[in-house]
N, C-alpha and C positions, 0 to 999 in steps of 0.2 A: 317640710315633711316629705315632699316628692323626692328631694335629693337623698334623704335617708333610705327611702324604699329602693332607689336605684343602686346604692352602694351595697346593699345586703346581697349576699350570694344565695341564690335559690338552693333549697335542700337537695334538689335533684343534681345540680352541678357539683355540690360538695361531695355527694356520694360517688359521682362519676370520676372525680379527681383522684380517688383512691386507686393505686395501681392494682391491676388484675393479678391474681396469684399465678405463678408459673407452675409448670407440671410437677416439678420436684417438691413443691409445697403442698400439693394436693394429697389427701390421704390415699395410701396404697390400697388397691382393691383386696378384699379378703378372699380366702379360699386357697392361698398358696399352701398352707399346712395340709389341707384336705388333698390337694394334688400330690404333695409329697407322700402322704400316707397311701394314696392309691398306687403310686409307683412302687412303694415298698411291698405292698401286698401282691402286686402283679409279679414283681421280681422273685419273691419267695415262692409263689405258686408256680412260676415257670421253672424254678430250680427243682422243686419237688417233682413236677411232671417229667423233667429231663432225667433226673436220677432214677425215677421209677421206670422210665423207658429203657434205661441202660441196665435194669434189673440189679441195681445196687442193693445190698442188704440194709435192713433198717438200722442195725447197730451191731454191737458185739455181744456174743452169747457168753462172755467171760465174767460177767458180773462186776466189771470194773468201769469206772468213768475216766480213768487216766491211764495212759500207756507210759510206763517208765522207759528210759533210754535202754535199759538192759533187756527189755522185751519188745524189740522193734517190730515183731510180727503183728502187734496190735495197733501199730501206727495207722491212722486214717480209718480205724474201725471204732475205737472208743470215742466218747464225747470229746475228750481233751487228750492231747499228746504234746510232745515237745515242739511240734510244728505250730501249735496254737500261738506260740510266741511270735512267729513270723506274721500271723494274721493280726495280732495285736499291733505290731509295728506298722503293718500295711495300713490299717485304719488310721493310726496316728499320723503317719507321714502324709497320707492322701488328704485328710481333712485340713492339714496345715497348708498344703499346696492349693486346695480349692479355696480356702478362706483367703489366701494371699491373692489369688486371681479374681475372686468374687467376694469382696468384703461385705457386700450388701445382702448376701444370702442369709436368711434366717436359719435357726437351728434345724428345723425339720427338713429343709431343703438340703442342708449339708449332710444330714444323716441319710437322706434318700440317695444322695450321690455316693456315699460310702457303701451303702447296702447294695445298690445296683451294681457298682464296680466290683464288689466282693462276689456277687452272684455271677457276673460275667467271668471273673477269674475262675471260680469253682467249676463252671460249666466247661470252659476251655480246658482246664486241668484234667477233667474227668473224661474228655474225649479219648477214645481208643488210640487215635493217631498221636495225641499228645503223650499218652502213657508210653507208646513205643518210642517216641522221640527222646525220652529221658535216657534210654539206652542202658537200663540196668541188666546185668547178667542174671541168669536164672538162679544162681546160688547167692546172689547179693542179699544180705539180710535187710537192707534198706529198700529193696525192690518195691516199687509202688504199683498197686493194682487198682487204684480208684478209691474214692471215699464211700463210707457208709452214709446213709441219709442223716443220721444223728450227728455224725462228725462234720458233715458239710454245713448243716444248719448252725452248729456250734461255732464253726469257723467264722461265719458271718456275724454271729452275736459277739464274738471276741473282737472282730474288726470294728464293730460299732462301739464296743467298750473302749477300745484304743482311741477312737475318735473323740469320745466324750472326755477321756482323761487328758488328751492332748490339747483340747481347745483353749484352756486357760494357761497353757505352758508356752514359754518362749520357743520359737522355731528352732533356734540353735541348740536348745536343750533336747528337743525331740530328735533332731538329727544326730546328736551325740549318743543318745540312748539307742537309736536305731543301729548305729555302727557297733556299739557295744553288744547289742543283742545278736547281731550277725556274727561277730567274732565268737561270742559265747556258744552259739548253737553250732558253729562250724567246728569248734574244738570239742564240744560235748557230744555231738552226734555224727560229726564228719559230714554234715550236710547243711545247706542254707541257700539263700537266694543266689549268691554268686556261684557256689558249687553246682547248683541245679542248672543255672544258665550255661555254665561251662560244659556240663554233661550233655545238655540238649543241643547246643550250637557249636561247641568247640571241641568236644571230646569224641 
């Protein structure tokens, strides 16, 4: 009987023989979604304050939500315009790049990255120094004078939509669509990412 008691493994030792969980196996702390939502709210509030400080108009008094290519004077004033396509592509390409570098980020964090990046783009784009850098002549119908508040907010919404649409799509397909959209807008409007960069830095 004494030998049987010796051979039995005490319950405490059996429990201690179980390997301790590593950090990656532990549940992730909650609250990342709330942090992402906070970043989104702060980014949008900062953009509203920035555009208000620049005395940008609220919107367009033309009773339109879309500026057609034939009426370019309404660009960046109506809610949507041909440049909305660029913001859609911006959000799509950016979210694929961020997802590639940080595959562990959840959806809300990815969207926060897109919205904050879009906000930074909009704020830099609307700086008077940036507008002068584009180098438009006074008579150029495409001359850019800054965004209305409604247009700028819509640009960020469109970028977010582009990110959501791109998430389940293969990266090579997003890149192909981005190239096609750039060519289409350049032929349609005589403007686009590459033309704008050339005007700002090479023209």
